[in-house]
N, C-alpha and C positions, 0 to 999 in steps of 0.2 A: 435638686435639679428643678423641681416643680416651682419652688419659691423664686428661683432665678428667672424662670419663664414669666411668672406673674409680675415680677419686678420689671422685666423688659417691656411687657405689655403696658404696665402702668406708666412707665417712662415715655413710651411712644404716645400714649393718649395725652399725657401732660404736655409733651412737646407739640403735638398737634393743636391742643387747646391754646397754648401760648402763641403759636404762629397765627391762629385765627383771630386773636384779639385786635390787631390793627384793622382787620377787615370788618369786624362787627361795628355796625353803626356808621361806617364810612360812606356807604352808598345806600340810598333809599331804594325801594322796589323799582322806581323808574330810572335807576342808574344815575341819579344826580347826587350831589353832596348835601342836599337839603333833607335832613332827617326829622326836622320838627313839624313837617306837614304844612307850614305856612307858605312856602314858595317852592313848588315842585319843578322848577326849570332852572337851568344854568343860564344866567343872563349873559348875552353876547356883549363883549366890550372890545372895541377896535383899538386895542393897545398891544404893546409887545407881549407875547406869550398869552394873549387872550384866547377865548374859546368861542368860535362863531361857526361851528360845523353846521352845514345845511342852511345857513342864512341866505337871504336874497339881497345882493348889493348890485344888481344889474343896472348898468348905465351910470353908476355913481363915480364921482371923481374922488378917489381915496389917495391921490398922489402925494398929499402933504402929510400923510400919517406914517408913523414908524410902526410897521406891522411885523417886526422881527419875531420869528418863532410862533406866530399866531396859528391857530388851528382853523383853517378855512376849508377843511375837507368837505367835499360834496356841496359846497356853497355855489350859488348862482352869481357869477361875476361877469356875465355876458355884457360886453360893451363897456365894462368898468375901466377906469384908468388907475393903475397901481405902479408904485415905484420901489418901495422898501419892503421886500418880502424875504430877506435872508432867513434861512432855516424855517420858513413857513411850511405848514402841511397843507398842500393843495390837492391831496389825493382825491381823484374823481370829481374835481371842481369843474364847473362849466365856465370856461374862459373864452367862449366864442366871441370873436371880434374884439377881445380885450386889448387895451393899449398898455403895453409893458415896455415902451421905448425907454432906453437908458436906465432900465430898472435894475435893482440889486436883488438877485434871486440865488445868491450863493447858498448852496446846501439845501435849497428848497426841494420838497418832495412833491412832484407833479405826476406821480404814478397814476396812470389811467385818466389823467386830466384831459379835457376836451378843449383844445386850443385852435379850433377851426377858424382860419383866417385871422388869427391874432397877430398883432404888430409887436414883435419882440426884437426890435433892431436898435440901431444907433449905439452900439456898445453895451447892450444889455449883458449883465454878468450872470452866467449860468454855471459858474465854477462849482464842481461837485454836485450839481443838481441831478435829481433822479427823475427822468422822463420815461421810465419803463412803461411801455404800453400806452403812452399818451398819443392822442390824435392831433397831429400838427398839419392836417390837410390845409394847403393854401396859406399857411402862416409865413410871415416875413421875418426872417432872422438875420437880415443883412447886417454884417458887422458885429454880430453877437460873439461874446467870449464863451467858448464851450469847453474849456480845459476841464478834464476829468468828468465831464457830464456823461450821463448814461441814457442812451436812446434805445436800449434793447427792446425789440418788438414794437417800437413806436411806428406810427403811420405818418409818413413824410411826403405823401403824394402832393405834388405841385408846391411844396414848401420851398422858399427861397433861402439858400444858405450862402449867398454871395458874400465874399470877404469875411467869413467867420473864422475865428481863431481856434484851432484844434490842438490839443496836447493830451495824449492818453484819453481821448474821447472814445467812449464805447458806442459804436454805431448800431444800427438796427439788427445787424447780424451777430451781435454779441462780441465782436472783435474790437480791439483797441487800435486807434489810429492817431497819427500826428498831423494829418492833412485832410482837407475836405473830401468826404466820400459821397456827397450828395450829387 
């Protein structure tokens, strides 16, 4: 019985060691992928699936760029012009007065994003976008497509939802609606 217990312990230790191999050397102490010590930062690239978390793009016109799937979490995009952000991570981003007119934001994560007075109209596509806890105070969403979008706990004070298209849209109360609740 004792040999069986030792064997089980050895198997468990070996399994844990094997599981840890992919992690060893993958991330440096500063949480980057650069383990050789020559470049300790992840370079921001404005490309699909790029990583630009926390960067400052305030006031910039990025409307010609394909930013599908990019990580712009906690980035400063105040006053920026953006159009192609399908499946982008904009968690906690500052989009104060940003221009997102006729933009593609399908599946974008805007959880806790700050969209104070942002222009999100003229058919902006927010299909399955997550705006949980986002601040949309004074934002203009006129004509936006909000099918399956999630506004749970979002702040929508003075936001304009005129002519928005709703289908299974989750409103601030956590309930799903097929018509404008603003």
